[in-house]
Structures are given as structure tokens and as C-alpha cells.
C-alpha positions in Angstrom: 194.5 220.9 226.5 191.8 218.6 225.2 191.8 217.6 221.6 188.7 218.7 219.5 186.4 215.9 218.7 187.0 214.7 215.2 184.2 215.8 212.8 183.7 213.8 209.6 182.9 215.8 206.5 179.6 214.8 204.8 179.8 211.9 202.4 180.7 213.2 198.9 178.0 211.0 197.3 175.3 212.8 199.3 176.7 216.2 198.2 176.8 215.1 194.7 173.2 213.8 194.7 172.0 217.0 196.4 173.8 219.1 193.6 172.4 217.0 190.8 168.9 217.3 192.3 169.2 221.1 192.7 170.5 221.3 189.1 167.6 219.3 187.8 165.1 221.3 189.8 166.6 224.6 188.5 166.5 223.3 184.9 162.8 222.3 185.2 161.9 225.6 186.7 163.7 227.5 184.0 162.0 225.4 181.3 158.6 226.0 182.8 159.2 229.7 183.1 160.4 229.9 179.5 157.3 228.0 178.3 155.0 230.3 180.1 156.7 233.5 179.1 156.8 232.3 175.5 153.2 231.8 175.2 152.8 228.1 176.1 149.7 226.1 175.1 146.7 228.2 174.5 144.2 225.8 173.0 141.9 224.2 175.7 142.3 220.5 175.9 138.7 219.9 174.8 136.6 222.6 173.1 132.7 222.6 173.5 132.5 221.5 169.8 134.7 218.5 170.4 132.7 217.4 173.5 130.2 214.5 172.9 126.7 215.7 172.6 124.2 214.6 175.4 121.3 215.0 173.1 122.1 211.7 171.3 121.9 209.8 174.6 118.2 210.1 174.9 
């Protein structure tokens, strides 16, 4: 009988970083979805009235 090769478990630090990253990604996705579903930002960043007029440039 030959012994099985010893397998090292993954480093706990790597697992923790992966879990934290996944949790942050999930939270960001949930926040984005809530923002979109609740209406979000409707005003355009710059309306045509706010845009500088090119008539004054000659």
C-alpha cells in the first residue's frame, strides 16, 4: 500500500481575501441595482440651456 500524497489546504489568508472581495462585489451590485430600481439620477449632467453658447465665440 502506498500512502496518498499529502495535499496542503489552501492558505486561509487567500480564502479570506476571496470572501471579502466577493462580499464587496455583492454589496456594490446590490447598491447599484437598488439605485437603478429606485429611480436613480434623472437629470442630464448638462442641459442644452447650461451649455455655453457658440454664438458668442464669433
